[in-house]
PQR file of N, CA, C, O and H, with PARSE charges and radii, in Angstrom:
ATOM      1  N   MET A   1     123.706  80.321  21.973 -0.4000 1.5000
ATOM      2  CA  MET A   1     124.230  79.257  21.151 -0.0000 2.0000
ATOM      3  C   MET A   1     125.016  78.305  22.051  0.5500 1.7000
ATOM      4  O   MET A   1     126.095  78.659  22.526 -0.5500 1.4000
ATOM      5  N   PRO A   2     124.494  77.111  22.289 -0.5600 1.5000
ATOM      6  CA  PRO A   2     125.209  76.161  23.147  0.2800 2.0000
ATOM      7  C   PRO A   2     126.504  75.692  22.497  0.5500 1.7000
ATOM      8  O   PRO A   2     126.564  75.454  21.291 -0.5500 1.4000
ATOM      9  N   GLY A   3     127.527  75.565  23.314 -0.4000 1.5000
ATOM     10  CA  GLY A   3     128.804  75.083  22.829 -0.0000 2.0000
ATOM     11  C   GLY A   3     129.165  73.780  23.516  0.5500 1.7000
ATOM     12  O   GLY A   3     128.331  73.179  24.195 -0.5500 1.4000
ATOM     13  H   GLY A   3     127.478  75.757  24.294  0.4000 1.0000
ATOM     14  N   PRO A   4     130.395  73.342  23.345 -0.5600 1.5000
ATOM     15  CA  PRO A   4     130.803  72.085  23.972  0.2800 2.0000
ATOM     16  C   PRO A   4     130.896  72.201  25.491  0.5500 1.7000
ATOM     17  O   PRO A   4     131.170  73.273  26.029 -0.5500 1.4000
ATOM     18  N   ASP A   5     130.667  71.101  26.160 -0.4000 1.5000
ATOM     19  CA  ASP A   5     130.857  71.018  27.613 -0.0000 2.0000
ATOM     20  C   ASP A   5     130.044  72.045  28.396  0.5500 1.7000
ATOM     21  O   ASP A   5     130.515  72.561  29.410 -0.5500 1.4000
ATOM     22  H   ASP A   5     130.444  70.229  25.723  0.4000 1.0000
ATOM     23  N   GLY A   6     128.835  72.344  27.941 -0.4000 1.5000
ATOM     24  CA  GLY A   6     127.975  73.258  28.681 -0.0000 2.0000
ATOM     25  C   GLY A   6     128.374  74.720  28.588  0.5500 1.7000
ATOM     26  O   GLY A   6     127.914  75.536  29.386 -0.5500 1.4000
ATOM     27  H   GLY A   6     128.452  71.925  27.118  0.4000 1.0000
ATOM     28  N   ARG A   7     129.214  75.062  27.633 -0.4000 1.5000
ATOM     29  CA  ARG A   7     129.613  76.466  27.434 -0.0000 2.0000
ATOM     30  C   ARG A   7     128.661  77.110  26.435  0.5500 1.7000
ATOM     31  O   ARG A   7     128.167  76.452  25.520 -0.5500 1.4000
ATOM     32  H   ARG A   7     129.588  74.399  26.984  0.4000 1.0000
ATOM     33  N   HIS A   8     128.410  78.395  26.619 -0.4000 1.5000
ATOM     34  CA  HIS A   8     127.426  79.098  25.788 -0.0000 2.0000
ATOM     35  C   HIS A   8     127.952  80.456  25.360  0.5500 1.7000
ATOM     36  O   HIS A   8     128.810  81.050  26.012 -0.5500 1.4000
ATOM     37  H   HIS A   8     128.811  78.930  27.363  0.4000 1.0000
ATOM     38  N   ILE A   9     127.416  80.925  24.255 -0.4000 1.5000
ATOM     39  CA  ILE A   9     127.555  82.333  23.862 -0.0000 2.0000
ATOM     40  C   ILE A   9     126.134  82.870  23.821  0.5500 1.7000
ATOM     41  O   ILE A   9     125.321  82.428  23.010 -0.5500 1.4000
ATOM     42  H   ILE A   9     126.719  80.443  23.725  0.4000 1.0000
ATOM     43  N   PHE A  10     125.837  83.817  24.688 -0.4000 1.5000
ATOM     44  CA  PHE A  10     124.485  84.345  24.779 -0.0000 2.0000
ATOM     45  C   PHE A  10     124.306  85.653  24.012  0.5500 1.7000
ATOM     46  O   PHE A  10     123.209  86.213  24.003 -0.5500 1.4000
ATOM     47  H   PHE A  10     126.498  84.177  25.347  0.4000 1.0000
ATOM     48  N   GLY A  11     125.351  86.142  23.376 -0.4000 1.5000
ATOM     49  CA  GLY A  11     125.255  87.384  22.625 -0.0000 2.0000
ATOM     50  C   GLY A  11     125.902  88.527  23.385  0.5500 1.7000
ATOM     51  O   GLY A  11     126.658  88.319  24.335 -0.5500 1.4000
ATOM     52  H   GLY A  11     126.242  85.687  23.383  0.4000 1.0000
ATOM     53  N   THR A  12     125.595  89.715  22.954 -0.4000 1.5000
ATOM     54  CA  THR A  12     126.178  90.902  23.566 -0.0000 2.0000
ATOM     55  C   THR A  12     125.102  91.684  24.317  0.5500 1.7000
ATOM     56  O   THR A  12     123.909  91.549  24.045 -0.5500 1.4000
ATOM     57  H   THR A  12     124.981  89.884  22.183  0.4000 1.0000
ATOM     58  N   VAL A  13     125.550  92.500  25.265 -0.4000 1.5000
ATOM     59  CA  VAL A  13     124.654  93.399  25.987 -0.0000 2.0000
ATOM     60  C   VAL A  13     125.305  94.775  26.011  0.5500 1.7000
ATOM     61  O   VAL A  13     126.525  94.894  25.900 -0.5500 1.4000
ATOM     62  H   VAL A  13     126.520  92.609  25.486  0.4000 1.0000
ATOM     63  N   LYS A  14     124.502  95.791  26.152 -0.4000 1.5000
ATOM     64  CA  LYS A  14     125.014  97.157  26.253 -0.0000 2.0000
ATOM     65  C   LYS A  14     124.854  97.652  27.678  0.5500 1.7000
ATOM     66  O   LYS A  14     123.878  97.330  28.356 -0.5500 1.4000
ATOM     67  H   LYS A  14     123.511  95.694  26.241  0.4000 1.0000
ATOM     68  N   VAL A  15     125.812  98.429  28.118 -0.4000 1.5000
ATOM     69  CA  VAL A  15     125.750  99.044  29.437 -0.0000 2.0000
ATOM     70  C   VAL A  15     124.921 100.317  29.306  0.5500 1.7000
ATOM     71  O   VAL A  15     125.201 101.169  28.462 -0.5500 1.4000
ATOM     72  H   VAL A  15     126.605  98.691  27.567  0.4000 1.0000
ATOM     73  N   GLY A  16     123.898 100.436  30.149 -0.4000 1.5000
ATOM     74  CA  GLY A  16     123.025 101.595  30.111 -0.0000 2.0000
ATOM     75  C   GLY A  16     123.627 102.793  30.831  0.5500 1.7000
ATOM     76  O   GLY A  16     124.728 102.722  31.377 -0.5500 1.4000
ATOM     77  H   GLY A  16     123.670  99.744  30.834  0.4000 1.0000
ATOM     78  N   GLU A  17     122.896 103.874  30.819 -0.4000 1.5000
ATOM     79  CA  GLU A  17     123.324 105.129  31.440 -0.0000 2.0000
ATOM     80  C   GLU A  17     123.696 104.967  32.912  0.5500 1.7000
ATOM     81  O   GLU A  17     124.600 105.644  33.402 -0.5500 1.4000
ATOM     82  H   GLU A  17     122.001 103.931  30.376  0.4000 1.0000
ATOM     83  N   LYS A  18     123.006 104.078  33.615 -0.4000 1.5000
ATOM     84  CA  LYS A  18     123.240 103.869  35.044 -0.0000 2.0000
ATOM     85  C   LYS A  18     124.223 102.732  35.306  0.5500 1.7000
ATOM     86  O   LYS A  18     124.375 102.306  36.450 -0.5500 1.4000
ATOM     87  H   LYS A  18     122.271 103.528  33.217  0.4000 1.0000
ATOM     88  N   GLY A  19     124.898 102.230  34.258 -0.4000 1.5000
ATOM     89  CA  GLY A  19     125.856 101.147  34.427 -0.0000 2.0000
ATOM     90  C   GLY A  19     125.215  99.772  34.514  0.5500 1.7000
ATOM     91  O   GLY A  19     125.868  98.813  34.927 -0.5500 1.4000
ATOM     92  H   GLY A  19     124.774 102.576  33.328  0.4000 1.0000
ATOM     93  N   GLN A  20     123.957  99.661  34.134 -0.4000 1.5000
ATOM     94  CA  GLN A  20     123.237  98.401  34.238 -0.0000 2.0000
ATOM     95  C   GLN A  20     123.288  97.628  32.922  0.5500 1.7000
ATOM     96  O   GLN A  20     123.413  98.214  31.846 -0.5500 1.4000
ATOM     97  H   GLN A  20     123.427 100.440  33.798  0.4000 1.0000
ATOM     98  N   ILE A  21     123.190  96.304  33.029 -0.4000 1.5000
ATOM     99  CA  ILE A  21     123.062  95.454  31.852 -0.0000 2.0000
ATOM    100  C   ILE A  21     121.835  94.567  32.039  0.5500 1.7000
ATOM    101  O   ILE A  21     121.363  94.373  33.160 -0.5500 1.4000
ATOM    102  H   ILE A  21     123.089  95.829  33.903  0.4000 1.0000
ATOM    103  N   VAL A  22     121.330  94.038  30.943 -0.4000 1.5000
ATOM    104  CA  VAL A  22     120.240  93.073  30.985 -0.0000 2.0000
ATOM    105  C   VAL A  22     120.836  91.715  30.657  0.5500 1.7000
ATOM    106  O   VAL A  22     121.479  91.550  29.620 -0.5500 1.4000
ATOM    107  H   VAL A  22     121.713  94.196  30.033  0.4000 1.0000
ATOM    108  N   ILE A  23     120.625  90.741  31.537 -0.4000 1.5000
ATOM    109  CA  ILE A  23     121.106  89.386  31.294 -0.0000 2.0000
ATOM    110  C   ILE A  23     120.161  88.757  30.267  0.5500 1.7000
ATOM    111  O   ILE A  23     118.948  88.738  30.476 -0.5500 1.4000
ATOM    112  H   ILE A  23     120.102  90.875  32.379  0.4000 1.0000
ATOM    113  N   PRO A  24     120.703  88.247  29.168 -0.5600 1.5000
ATOM    114  CA  PRO A  24     119.841  87.682  28.122  0.2800 2.0000
ATOM    115  C   PRO A  24     118.905  86.586  28.654  0.5500 1.7000
ATOM    116  O   PRO A  24     119.263  85.818  29.547 -0.5500 1.4000
ATOM    117  N   ARG A  25     117.713  86.538  28.084 -0.4000 1.5000
ATOM    118  CA  ARG A  25     116.674  85.595  28.505 -0.0000 2.0000
ATOM    119  C   ARG A  25     117.183  84.156  28.509  0.5500 1.7000
ATOM    120  O   ARG A  25     116.949  83.417  29.465 -0.5500 1.4000
ATOM    121  H   ARG A  25     117.422  87.161  27.359  0.4000 1.0000
ATOM    122  N   ASP A  26     117.880  83.754  27.441 -0.4000 1.5000
ATOM    123  CA  ASP A  26     118.381  82.374  27.379 -0.0000 2.0000
ATOM    124  C   ASP A  26     119.353  82.082  28.523  0.5500 1.7000
ATOM    125  O   ASP A  26     119.338  80.983  29.079 -0.5500 1.4000
ATOM    126  H   ASP A  26     118.070  84.354  26.664  0.4000 1.0000
ATOM    127  N   ALA A  27     120.197  83.053  28.878 -0.4000 1.5000
ATOM    128  CA  ALA A  27     121.135  82.867  29.993 -0.0000 2.0000
ATOM    129  C   ALA A  27     120.371  82.729  31.300  0.5500 1.7000
ATOM    130  O   ALA A  27     120.703  81.879  32.126 -0.5500 1.4000
ATOM    131  H   ALA A  27     120.209  83.945  28.427  0.4000 1.0000
ATOM    132  N   ARG A  28     119.353  83.555  31.494 -0.4000 1.5000
ATOM    133  CA  ARG A  28     118.539  83.457  32.721 -0.0000 2.0000
ATOM    134  C   ARG A  28     117.842  82.103  32.795  0.5500 1.7000
ATOM    135  O   ARG A  28     117.739  81.515  33.872 -0.5500 1.4000
ATOM    136  H   ARG A  28     119.083  84.246  30.823  0.4000 1.0000
ATOM    137  N   ARG A  29     117.369  81.613  31.668 -0.4000 1.5000
ATOM    138  CA  ARG A  29     116.681  80.319  31.631 -0.0000 2.0000
ATOM    139  C   ARG A  29     117.648  79.181  31.937  0.5500 1.7000
ATOM    140  O   ARG A  29     117.362  78.332  32.782 -0.5500 1.4000
ATOM    141  H   ARG A  29     117.453  82.090  30.794  0.4000 1.0000
ATOM    142  N   VAL A  30     118.789  79.159  31.256 -0.4000 1.5000
ATOM    143  CA  VAL A  30     119.768  78.081  31.444 -0.0000 2.0000
ATOM    144  C   VAL A  30     120.249  78.012  32.890  0.5500 1.7000
ATOM    145  O   VAL A  30     120.411  76.922  33.439 -0.5500 1.4000
ATOM    146  H   VAL A  30     119.021  79.849  30.570  0.4000 1.0000
ATOM    147  N   PHE A  31     120.481  79.179  33.512 -0.4000 1.5000
ATOM    148  CA  PHE A  31     121.042  79.206  34.862 -0.0000 2.0000
ATOM    149  C   PHE A  31     119.997  79.412  35.953  0.5500 1.7000
ATOM    150  O   PHE A  31     120.344  79.554  37.125 -0.5500 1.4000
ATOM    151  H   PHE A  31     120.349  80.065  33.065  0.4000 1.0000
ATOM    152  N   GLY A  32     118.732  79.430  35.579 -0.4000 1.5000
ATOM    153  CA  GLY A  32     117.667  79.538  36.576 -0.0000 2.0000
ATOM    154  C   GLY A  32     117.704  80.836  37.348  0.5500 1.7000
ATOM    155  O   GLY A  32     117.458  80.849  38.555 -0.5500 1.4000
ATOM    156  H   GLY A  32     118.450  79.315  34.626  0.4000 1.0000
ATOM    157  N   ILE A  33     118.007  81.919  36.674 -0.4000 1.5000
ATOM    158  CA  ILE A  33     118.077  83.235  37.320 -0.0000 2.0000
ATOM    159  C   ILE A  33     116.711  83.903  37.207  0.5500 1.7000
ATOM    160  O   ILE A  33     116.151  84.018  36.117 -0.5500 1.4000
ATOM    161  H   ILE A  33     118.207  81.908  35.695  0.4000 1.0000
ATOM    162  N   GLY A  34     116.191  84.337  38.336 -0.4000 1.5000
ATOM    163  CA  GLY A  34     114.884  84.979  38.335 -0.0000 2.0000
ATOM    164  C   GLY A  34     114.874  86.222  39.204  0.5500 1.7000
ATOM    165  O   GLY A  34     115.855  86.526  39.883 -0.5500 1.4000
ATOM    166  H   GLY A  34     116.646  84.244  39.221  0.4000 1.0000
ATOM    167  N   PRO A  35     113.753  86.941  39.179 -0.5600 1.5000
ATOM    168  CA  PRO A  35     113.628  88.153  39.991  0.2800 2.0000
ATOM    169  C   PRO A  35     113.916  87.850  41.460  0.5500 1.7000
ATOM    170  O   PRO A  35     113.436  86.853  42.000 -0.5500 1.4000
ATOM    171  N   GLY A  36     114.690  88.700  42.091 -0.4000 1.5000
ATOM    172  CA  GLY A  36     115.009  88.554  43.505 -0.0000 2.0000
ATOM    173  C   GLY A  36     116.239  87.710  43.792  0.5500 1.7000
ATOM    174  O   GLY A  36     116.709  87.680  44.929 -0.5500 1.4000
ATOM    175  H   GLY A  36     115.080  89.509  41.653  0.4000 1.0000
ATOM    176  N   ASP A  37     116.777  87.014  42.775 -0.4000 1.5000
ATOM    177  CA  ASP A  37     117.989  86.225  42.990 -0.0000 2.0000
ATOM    178  C   ASP A  37     119.168  87.147  43.279  0.5500 1.7000
ATOM    179  O   ASP A  37     119.234  88.268  42.776 -0.5500 1.4000
ATOM    180  H   ASP A  37     116.395  87.038  41.852  0.4000 1.0000
ATOM    181  N   THR A  38     120.091  86.660  44.091 -0.4000 1.5000
ATOM    182  CA  THR A  38     121.300  87.402  44.395 -0.0000 2.0000
ATOM    183  C   THR A  38     122.433  86.833  43.557  0.5500 1.7000
ATOM    184  O   THR A  38     122.656  85.623  43.534 -0.5500 1.4000
ATOM    185  H   THR A  38     120.038  85.748  44.500  0.4000 1.0000
ATOM    186  N   LEU A  39     123.148  87.720  42.869 -0.4000 1.5000
ATOM    187  CA  LEU A  39     124.255  87.318  42.017 -0.0000 2.0000
ATOM    188  C   LEU A  39     125.551  87.898  42.558  0.5500 1.7000
ATOM    189  O   LEU A  39     125.577  89.015  43.076 -0.5500 1.4000
ATOM    190  H   LEU A  39     122.967  88.703  42.888  0.4000 1.0000
ATOM    191  N   LEU A  40     126.619  87.134  42.434 -0.4000 1.5000
ATOM    192  CA  LEU A  40     127.945  87.577  42.833 -0.0000 2.0000
ATOM    193  C   LEU A  40     128.697  87.963  41.561  0.5500 1.7000
ATOM    194  O   LEU A  40     128.734  87.186  40.607 -0.5500 1.4000
ATOM    195  H   LEU A  40     126.598  86.228  42.013  0.4000 1.0000
ATOM    196  N   VAL A  41     129.292  89.146  41.539 -0.4000 1.5000
ATOM    197  CA  VAL A  41     130.044  89.610  40.380 -0.0000 2.0000
ATOM    198  C   VAL A  41     131.528  89.528  40.713  0.5500 1.7000
ATOM    199  O   VAL A  41     132.002  90.170  41.651 -0.5500 1.4000
ATOM    200  H   VAL A  41     129.262  89.777  42.314  0.4000 1.0000
ATOM    201  N   LEU A  42     132.254  88.731  39.932 -0.4000 1.5000
ATOM    202  CA  LEU A  42     133.689  88.535  40.120 -0.0000 2.0000
ATOM    203  C   LEU A  42     134.423  89.193  38.958  0.5500 1.7000
ATOM    204  O   LEU A  42     133.877  89.301  37.860 -0.5500 1.4000
ATOM    205  H   LEU A  42     131.869  88.211  39.171  0.4000 1.0000
ATOM    206  N   GLY A  43     135.655  89.632  39.193 -0.4000 1.5000
ATOM    207  CA  GLY A  43     136.431  90.247  38.124 -0.0000 2.0000
ATOM    208  C   GLY A  43     137.888  89.871  38.184  0.5500 1.7000
ATOM    209  O   GLY A  43     138.434  89.614  39.256 -0.5500 1.4000
ATOM    210  H   GLY A  43     136.098  89.544  40.085  0.4000 1.0000
ATOM    211  N   ASP A  44     138.513  89.841  37.030 -0.4000 1.5000
ATOM    212  CA  ASP A  44     139.942  89.550  36.914 -0.0000 2.0000
ATOM    213  C   ASP A  44     140.545  90.604  35.993  0.5500 1.7000
ATOM    214  O   ASP A  44     140.356  90.555  34.777 -0.5500 1.4000
ATOM    215  H   ASP A  44     138.070  90.050  36.158  0.4000 1.0000
ATOM    216  N   GLU A  45     141.268  91.555  36.573 -0.4000 1.5000
ATOM    217  CA  GLU A  45     141.842  92.652  35.784 -0.0000 2.0000
ATOM    218  C   GLU A  45     142.833  92.154  34.746  0.5500 1.7000
ATOM    219  O   GLU A  45     142.882  92.680  33.634 -0.5500 1.4000
ATOM    220  H   GLU A  45     141.421  91.595  37.560  0.4000 1.0000
ATOM    221  N   ARG A  46     143.627  91.138  35.098 -0.4000 1.5000
ATOM    222  CA  ARG A  46     144.622  90.620  34.148 -0.0000 2.0000
ATOM    223  C   ARG A  46     143.963  89.955  32.948  0.5500 1.7000
ATOM    224  O   ARG A  46     144.453  90.071  31.825 -0.5500 1.4000
ATOM    225  H   ARG A  46     143.587  90.711  36.002  0.4000 1.0000
ATOM    226  N   GLN A  47     142.857  89.262  33.180 -0.4000 1.5000
ATOM    227  CA  GLN A  47     142.146  88.601  32.089 -0.0000 2.0000
ATOM    228  C   GLN A  47     141.173  89.562  31.394  0.5500 1.7000
ATOM    229  O   GLN A  47     140.683  89.280  30.301 -0.5500 1.4000
ATOM    230  H   GLN A  47     142.460  89.168  34.093  0.4000 1.0000
ATOM    231  N   GLY A  48     140.902  90.700  32.046 -0.4000 1.5000
ATOM    232  CA  GLY A  48     139.982  91.674  31.467 -0.0000 2.0000
ATOM    233  C   GLY A  48     138.544  91.166  31.423  0.5500 1.7000
ATOM    234  O   GLY A  48     137.799  91.483  30.496 -0.5500 1.4000
ATOM    235  H   GLY A  48     141.301  90.928  32.934  0.4000 1.0000
ATOM    236  N   GLY A  49     138.153  90.374  32.427 -0.4000 1.5000
ATOM    237  CA  GLY A  49     136.827  89.790  32.378 -0.0000 2.0000
ATOM    238  C   GLY A  49     136.062  89.896  33.675  0.5500 1.7000
ATOM    239  O   GLY A  49     136.615  90.117  34.752 -0.5500 1.4000
ATOM    240  H   GLY A  49     138.758  90.116  33.180  0.4000 1.0000
ATOM    241  N   ILE A  50     134.769  89.729  33.521 -0.4000 1.5000
ATOM    242  CA  ILE A  50     133.838  89.733  34.645 -0.0000 2.0000
ATOM    243  C   ILE A  50     133.031  88.445  34.562  0.5500 1.7000
ATOM    244  O   ILE A  50     132.638  88.027  33.473 -0.5500 1.4000
ATOM    245  H   ILE A  50     134.319  89.549  32.646  0.4000 1.0000
ATOM    246  N   ALA A  51     132.785  87.820  35.699 -0.4000 1.5000
ATOM    247  CA  ALA A  51     131.943  86.628  35.771 -0.0000 2.0000
ATOM    248  C   ALA A  51     130.801  86.899  36.729  0.5500 1.7000
ATOM    249  O   ALA A  51     130.977  87.561  37.752 -0.5500 1.4000
ATOM    250  H   ALA A  51     133.105  88.160  36.584  0.4000 1.0000
ATOM    251  N   ILE A  52     129.640  86.387  36.395 -0.4000 1.5000
ATOM    252  CA  ILE A  52     128.458  86.535  37.242 -0.0000 2.0000
ATOM    253  C   ILE A  52     128.037  85.144  37.683  0.5500 1.7000
ATOM    254  O   ILE A  52     127.809  84.268  36.850 -0.5500 1.4000
ATOM    255  H   ILE A  52     129.496  85.849  35.565  0.4000 1.0000
ATOM    256  N   VAL A  53     127.933  84.938  38.997 -0.4000 1.5000
ATOM    257  CA  VAL A  53     127.616  83.622  39.549 -0.0000 2.0000
ATOM    258  C   VAL A  53     126.442  83.769  40.510  0.5500 1.7000
ATOM    259  O   VAL A  53     126.376  84.722  41.286 -0.5500 1.4000
ATOM    260  H   VAL A  53     128.119  85.650  39.674  0.4000 1.0000
ATOM    261  N   LYS A  54     125.516  82.813  40.450 -0.4000 1.5000
ATOM    262  CA  LYS A  54     124.424  82.835  41.427 -0.0000 2.0000
ATOM    263  C   LYS A  54     125.012  82.611  42.812  0.5500 1.7000
ATOM    264  O   LYS A  54     125.800  81.686  43.011 -0.5500 1.4000
ATOM    265  H   LYS A  54     125.570  82.039  39.819  0.4000 1.0000
ATOM    266  N   ALA A  55     124.640  83.439  43.754 -0.4000 1.5000
ATOM    267  CA  ALA A  55     125.160  83.331  45.117 -0.0000 2.0000
ATOM    268  C   ALA A  55     124.796  81.981  45.726  0.5500 1.7000
ATOM    269  O   ALA A  55     125.574  81.430  46.504 -0.5500 1.4000
ATOM    270  H   ALA A  55     124.000  84.190  43.592  0.4000 1.0000
ATOM    271  N   ASP A  56     123.630  81.441  45.386 -0.4000 1.5000
ATOM    272  CA  ASP A  56     123.219  80.133  45.906 -0.0000 2.0000
ATOM    273  C   ASP A  56     124.187  79.040  45.480  0.5500 1.7000
ATOM    274  O   ASP A  56     124.488  78.141  46.264 -0.5500 1.4000
ATOM    275  H   ASP A  56     122.998  81.889  44.754  0.4000 1.0000
ATOM    276  N   PHE A  57     124.678  79.107  44.243 -0.4000 1.5000
ATOM    277  CA  PHE A  57     125.639  78.122  43.738 -0.0000 2.0000
ATOM    278  C   PHE A  57     126.922  78.183  44.554  0.5500 1.7000
ATOM    279  O   PHE A  57     127.456  77.151  44.962 -0.5500 1.4000
ATOM    280  H   PHE A  57     124.433  79.837  43.606  0.4000 1.0000
ATOM    281  N   LEU A  58     127.412  79.384  44.789 -0.4000 1.5000
ATOM    282  CA  LEU A  58     128.651  79.550  45.541 -0.0000 2.0000
ATOM    283  C   LEU A  58     128.466  79.106  46.996  0.5500 1.7000
ATOM    284  O   LEU A  58     129.368  78.504  47.579 -0.5500 1.4000
ATOM    285  H   LEU A  58     126.979  80.222  44.458  0.4000 1.0000
ATOM    286  N   ARG A  59     127.320  79.397  47.575 -0.4000 1.5000
ATOM    287  CA  ARG A  59     127.029  78.980  48.945 -0.0000 2.0000
ATOM    288  C   ARG A  59     127.027  77.451  49.040  0.5500 1.7000
ATOM    289  O   ARG A  59     127.607  76.890  49.970 -0.5500 1.4000
ATOM    290  H   ARG A  59     126.587  79.886  47.102  0.4000 1.0000
ATOM    291  N   LYS A  60     126.384  76.783  48.095 -0.4000 1.5000
ATOM    292  CA  LYS A  60     126.339  75.310  48.077 -0.0000 2.0000
ATOM    293  C   LYS A  60     127.744  74.745  47.919  0.5500 1.7000
ATOM    294  O   LYS A  60     128.100  73.768  48.577 -0.5500 1.4000
ATOM    295  H   LYS A  60     125.913  77.239  47.341  0.4000 1.0000
ATOM    296  N   PHE A  61     128.534  75.351  47.057 -0.4000 1.5000
ATOM    297  CA  PHE A  61     129.911  74.927  46.833 -0.0000 2.0000
ATOM    298  C   PHE A  61     130.704  75.012  48.149  0.5500 1.7000
ATOM    299  O   PHE A  61     131.428  74.080  48.500 -0.5500 1.4000
ATOM    300  H   PHE A  61     128.245  76.145  46.522  0.4000 1.0000
ATOM    301  N   ALA A  62     130.566  76.119  48.862 -0.4000 1.5000
ATOM    302  CA  ALA A  62     131.267  76.294  50.137 -0.0000 2.0000
ATOM    303  C   ALA A  62     130.780  75.275  51.172  0.5500 1.7000
ATOM    304  O   ALA A  62     131.585  74.712  51.914 -0.5500 1.4000
ATOM    305  H   ALA A  62     129.978  76.876  48.577  0.4000 1.0000
ATOM    306  N   GLU A  63     129.482  75.039  51.221 -0.4000 1.5000
ATOM    307  CA  GLU A  63     128.941  74.055  52.166 -0.0000 2.0000
ATOM    308  C   GLU A  63     129.508  72.667  51.885  0.5500 1.7000
ATOM    309  O   GLU A  63     129.836  71.931  52.815 -0.5500 1.4000
ATOM    310  H   GLU A  63     128.828  75.496  50.618  0.4000 1.0000
ATOM    311  N   ASP A  64     129.624  72.306  50.606 -0.4000 1.5000
ATOM    312  CA  ASP A  64     130.187  71.001  50.233 -0.0000 2.0000
ATOM    313  C   ASP A  64     131.642  70.883  50.671  0.5500 1.7000
ATOM    314  O   ASP A  64     132.072  69.824  51.128 -0.5500 1.4000
ATOM    315  H   ASP A  64     129.357  72.904  49.851  0.4000 1.0000
ATOM    316  N   ILE A  65     132.394  71.959  50.535 -0.4000 1.5000
ATOM    317  CA  ILE A  65     133.801  71.949  50.957 -0.0000 2.0000
ATOM    318  C   ILE A  65     133.897  71.720  52.465  0.5500 1.7000
ATOM    319  O   ILE A  65     134.685  70.891  52.921 -0.5500 1.4000
ATOM    320  H   ILE A  65     132.045  72.820  50.164  0.4000 1.0000
ATOM    321  N   PHE A  66     133.093  72.457  53.238 -0.4000 1.5000
ATOM    322  CA  PHE A  66     133.127  72.307  54.685 -0.0000 2.0000
ATOM    323  C   PHE A  66     132.663  70.918  55.111  0.5500 1.7000
ATOM    324  O   PHE A  66     133.213  70.345  56.052 -0.5500 1.4000
ATOM    325  H   PHE A  66     132.453  73.130  52.867  0.4000 1.0000
ATOM    326  N   ALA A  67     131.662  70.371  54.431 -0.4000 1.5000
ATOM    327  CA  ALA A  67     131.178  69.028  54.766 -0.0000 2.0000
ATOM    328  C   ALA A  67     132.264  67.990  54.496  0.5500 1.7000
ATOM    329  O   ALA A  67     132.458  67.071  55.291 -0.5500 1.4000
ATOM    330  H   ALA A  67     131.216  70.836  53.666  0.4000 1.0000
ATOM    331  N   ALA A  68     132.969  68.134  53.380 -0.4000 1.5000
ATOM    332  CA  ALA A  68     134.051  67.193  53.060 -0.0000 2.0000
ATOM    333  C   ALA A  68     135.171  67.301  54.083  0.5500 1.7000
ATOM    334  O   ALA A  68     135.754  66.290  54.476 -0.5500 1.4000
ATOM    335  H   ALA A  68     132.812  68.880  52.734  0.4000 1.0000
ATOM    336  N   ARG A  69     135.476  68.518  54.518 -0.4000 1.5000
ATOM    337  CA  ARG A  69     136.500  68.727  55.528 -0.0000 2.0000
ATOM    338  C   ARG A  69     136.104  68.062  56.839  0.5500 1.7000
ATOM    339  O   ARG A  69     136.912  67.395  57.484 -0.5500 1.4000
ATOM    340  H   ARG A  69     135.003  69.339  54.199  0.4000 1.0000
ATOM    341  N   ASP A  70     134.840  68.258  57.219 -0.4000 1.5000
ATOM    342  CA  ASP A  70     134.357  67.661  58.470 -0.0000 2.0000
ATOM    343  C   ASP A  70     134.406  66.147  58.417  0.5500 1.7000
ATOM    344  O   ASP A  70     134.758  65.498  59.402 -0.5500 1.4000
ATOM    345  H   ASP A  70     134.184  68.800  56.695  0.4000 1.0000
ATOM    346  N   GLU A  71     134.051  65.575  57.261 -0.4000 1.5000
ATOM    347  CA  GLU A  71     134.101  64.110  57.108 -0.0000 2.0000
ATOM    348  C   GLU A  71     135.528  63.591  57.219  0.5500 1.7000
ATOM    349  O   GLU A  71     135.770  62.559  57.846 -0.5500 1.4000
ATOM    350  H   GLU A  71     133.764  66.102  56.461  0.4000 1.0000
ATOM    351  N   SER A  72     136.468  64.300  56.615 -0.4000 1.5000
ATOM    352  CA  SER A  72     137.868  63.840  56.658 -0.0000 2.0000
ATOM    353  C   SER A  72     138.444  63.974  58.074  0.5500 1.7000
ATOM    354  O   SER A  72     139.305  63.182  58.457 -0.5500 1.4000
ATOM    355  H   SER A  72     136.271  65.138  56.106  0.4000 1.0000
ATOM    356  N   GLU A  73     137.993  64.950  58.850 -0.4000 1.5000
ATOM    357  CA  GLU A  73     138.467  65.108  60.223 -0.0000 2.0000
ATOM    358  C   GLU A  73     137.910  64.018  61.135  0.5500 1.7000
ATOM    359  O   GLU A  73     138.527  63.673  62.143 -0.5500 1.4000
ATOM    360  H   GLU A  73     137.294  65.594  58.540  0.4000 1.0000
ATOM    361  N   GLU A  74     136.750  63.481  60.783 -0.4000 1.5000
ATOM    362  CA  GLU A  74     136.118  62.443  61.596 -0.0000 2.0000
ATOM    363  C   GLU A  74     136.801  61.096  61.423  0.5500 1.7000
ATOM    364  O   GLU A  74     136.657  60.224  62.279 -0.5500 1.4000
ATOM    365  H   GLU A  74     136.249  63.761  59.964  0.4000 1.0000
ATOM    366  N   GLN A  75     137.533  60.906  60.347 -0.4000 1.5000
ATOM    367  CA  GLN A  75     138.147  59.608  60.059 -0.0000 2.0000
ATOM    368  C   GLN A  75     139.442  59.412  60.768  0.5500 1.7000
ATOM    369  O   GLN A  75     140.073  58.365  60.621 -0.5500 1.4000
ATOM    370  H   GLN A  75     137.650  61.615  59.651  0.4000 1.0000
TER
END
């Protein structure tokens, strides 16, 4: 269910016997997650939450930060 500002509720998932979950199809479609993709799992004990981020997204984010830093050092 799409919400405001690109936020979604994809439903609930159950943790299996081996501690695995299935990412809902709509979530995989929206975020372009496919077989073989690497995901980063983040957690915040105080907030009681877990976030799953595509590693490629985080890598691009880091590259952009370093590029901006390099540009500012050149000036």
